[in-house]
TORKOL-4160 file (C-alpha; in steps of 0.2 Angstrom, whole numbers, padded with zeros to 4 digits, m for minus):
76
<pt num="1" X="0011" Y="0001" Z="0026"/>
<pt num="2" X="0010" Y="0015" Z="0037"/>
<pt num="3" X="0014" Y="0026" Z="0022"/>
<pt num="4" X="m0003" Y="0022" Z="0013"/>
<pt num="5" X="m0013" Y="0025" Z="0028"/>
<pt num="6" X="m0003" Y="0041" Z="0030"/>
<pt num="7" X="m0007" Y="0046" Z="0014"/>
<pt num="8" X="m0025" Y="0041" Z="0014"/>
<pt num="9" X="m0028" Y="0051" Z="0029"/>
<pt num="10" X="m0018" Y="0066" Z="0022"/>
<pt num="11" X="m0029" Y="0068" Z="0009"/>
<pt num="12" X="m0044" Y="0066" Z="0020"/>
<pt num="13" X="m0051" Y="0051" Z="0012"/>
<pt num="14" X="m0060" Y="0036" Z="0023"/>
<pt num="15" X="m0058" Y="0018" Z="0017"/>
<pt num="16" X="m0074" Y="0017" Z="0008"/>
<pt num="17" X="m0069" Y="0034" Z="m0003"/>
<pt num="18" X="m0053" Y="0026" Z="m0007"/>
<pt num="19" X="m0060" Y="0010" Z="m0011"/>
<pt num="20" X="m0072" Y="0019" Z="m0024"/>
<pt num="21" X="m0059" Y="0029" Z="m0031"/>
<pt num="22" X="m0047" Y="0014" Z="m0035"/>
<pt num="23" X="m0060" Y="0000" Z="m0038"/>
<pt num="24" X="m0054" Y="m0010" Z="m0024"/>
<pt num="25" X="m0063" Y="m0018" Z="m0010"/>
<pt num="26" X="m0061" Y="m0007" Z="0007"/>
<pt num="27" X="m0057" Y="m0023" Z="0016"/>
<pt num="28" X="m0041" Y="m0025" Z="0004"/>
<pt num="29" X="m0036" Y="m0006" Z="0007"/>
<pt num="30" X="m0038" Y="m0009" Z="0026"/>
<pt num="31" X="m0027" Y="m0027" Z="0025"/>
<pt num="32" X="m0013" Y="m0017" Z="0013"/>
<pt num="33" X="m0013" Y="m0003" Z="0027"/>
<pt num="34" X="m0009" Y="m0015" Z="0041"/>
<pt num="35" X="0010" Y="m0018" Z="0046"/>
<pt num="36" X="0020" Y="m0033" Z="0040"/>
<pt num="37" X="0006" Y="m0038" Z="0026"/>
<pt num="38" X="0012" Y="m0044" Z="0008"/>
<pt num="39" X="0002" Y="m0033" Z="m0003"/>
<pt num="40" X="0000" Y="m0035" Z="m0022"/>
<pt num="41" X="0009" Y="m0022" Z="m0031"/>
<pt num="42" X="m0007" Y="m0019" Z="m0043"/>
<pt num="43" X="m0015" Y="m0013" Z="m0027"/>
<pt num="44" X="m0003" Y="m0002" Z="m0021"/>
<pt num="45" X="m0001" Y="0006" Z="m0039"/>
<pt num="46" X="m0019" Y="0009" Z="m0038"/>
<pt num="47" X="m0020" Y="0016" Z="m0022"/>
<pt num="48" X="m0006" Y="0027" Z="m0027"/>
<pt num="49" X="m0013" Y="0033" Z="m0044"/>
<pt num="50" X="m0030" Y="0037" Z="m0033"/>
<pt num="51" X="m0020" Y="0046" Z="m0020"/>
<pt num="52" X="m0008" Y="0055" Z="m0033"/>
<pt num="53" X="0006" Y="0048" Z="m0024"/>
<pt num="54" X="0022" Y="0039" Z="m0029"/>
<pt num="55" X="0021" Y="0021" Z="m0025"/>
<pt num="56" X="0039" Y="0023" Z="m0017"/>
<pt num="57" X="0031" Y="0035" Z="m0004"/>
<pt num="58" X="0018" Y="0021" Z="0000"/>
<pt num="59" X="0031" Y="0009" Z="0007"/>
<pt num="60" X="0041" Y="0010" Z="0020"/>
<pt num="61" X="0060" Y="0008" Z="0018"/>
<pt num="62" X="0062" Y="m0006" Z="0031"/>
<pt num="63" X="0046" Y="m0014" Z="0022"/>
<pt num="64" X="0056" Y="m0013" Z="0006"/>
<pt num="65" X="0071" Y="m0019" Z="0012"/>
<pt num="66" X="0062" Y="m0035" Z="0020"/>
<pt num="67" X="0054" Y="m0039" Z="0006"/>
<pt num="68" X="0068" Y="m0039" Z="m0004"/>
<pt num="69" X="0078" Y="m0049" Z="0008"/>
<pt num="70" X="0062" Y="m0063" Z="0008"/>
<pt num="71" X="0064" Y="m0062" Z="m0011"/>
<pt num="72" X="0083" Y="m0065" Z="m0012"/>
<pt num="73" X="0080" Y="m0080" Z="0001"/>
<pt num="74" X="0067" Y="m0087" Z="m0010"/>
<pt num="75" X="0078" Y="m0086" Z="m0026"/>
<pt num="76" X="0093" Y="m0095" Z="m0018"/>
């Protein structure tokens, strides 16, 4: 999620600082920042709250579309 990493860096926070603010492990945040990773919604929400950024800004448009397509295929 490029948007997540960009938002964290724009706030000037390290992984450790964001982990402390969210109560998440730094490794979970680092994993969420990697492209093509499935991330729990609760993780993205916690990060968004800590950064003061809407969740939709943390998720790239292409990733949203790709996840929607995967969900649609599973339901079929």
